[in-house]
C-alpha positions in Angstrom: 29.1 5.0 9.4 29.6 2.9 6.1 27.9 0.2 5.2 30.1 -2.8 4.5 29.7 -5.5 1.8 28.5 -9.1 2.8 32.0 -10.0 1.9 33.7 -7.5 4.3 31.5 -8.7 7.3 32.5 -10.9 9.7 30.4 -13.9 10.5 29.0 -12.1 13.7 28.0 -9.6 12.1 26.6 -12.0 9.1 23.9 -13.3 11.5 23.5 -9.9 13.2 22.3 -8.3 9.8 20.2 -11.8 9.3 18.6 -11.6 12.0 17.5 -7.9 11.9 16.3 -8.8 8.6 14.5 -11.5 9.8 12.9 -9.3 12.9 11.7 -6.9 9.3 10.1 -9.9 7.4 8.4 -11.0 10.5 6.4 -7.5 11.3 5.9 -7.3 8.0 4.1 -10.8 7.5 2.3 -9.7 11.0 1.2 -6.5 8.8 0.1 -8.6 5.9 -1.9 -10.8 8.1 -3.6 -7.8 9.7 -4.3 -5.9 6.6 -5.7 -9.3 5.1 -8.2 -9.6 8.3 -9.5 -6.2 7.7 -10.4 -7.0 4.3 -12.1 -10.1 4.8 -13.8 -8.9 8.1 -15.1 -6.1 5.6 -15.7 -8.3 3.0 -13.6 -6.2 0.6 -11.7 -7.8 -2.3 -7.9 -6.6 -3.4 -7.9 -5.2 -6.5 -4.8 -5.7 -8.8 -3.0 -2.3 -10.2 -4.7 -2.3 -13.1 -8.2 -2.6 -11.3 -7.5 0.4 -8.9 -5.9 2.8 -11.7 -9.0 2.1 -13.5 -11.3 2.2 -10.2 -9.5 5.5 -9.4 -9.9 7.5 -12.6 -13.8 6.7 -12.6 -13.8 7.8 -9.5 -12.1 11.4 -10.4 -14.7 11.4 -13.7 -17.9 10.9 -11.5 -16.2 13.8 -9.4 -16.0 16.4 -12.4 -19.1 14.9 -13.7 -20.9 15.8 -10.2 -19.5 19.3 -9.4 -20.7 19.9 -13.6 -23.8 19.3 -12.4 -23.8 21.5 -9.3 -22.5 24.3 -11.1 -25.6 23.9 -13.7 -27.8 23.6 -10.8 -26.5 26.8 -9.1 -26.6 29.0 -12.5 -30.6 27.7 -12.6 -31.2 28.6 -9.0 
């Protein structure tokens, strides 16, 4: 099946395509509302991309330090 450009579509095809996109948007908005509700319920604060990356890097560093600590404690035992 080939996709027509919007200039090649009939009025009915354009309306159908628009309805499909509206349904997708409605589903996404519903999911956003659900996720926001979960964030509010858990009192979580959504992070921006930079904060998220920083938090991920910090967690990785903490895990690496914990592994080193565990290795040293095994050597001592």
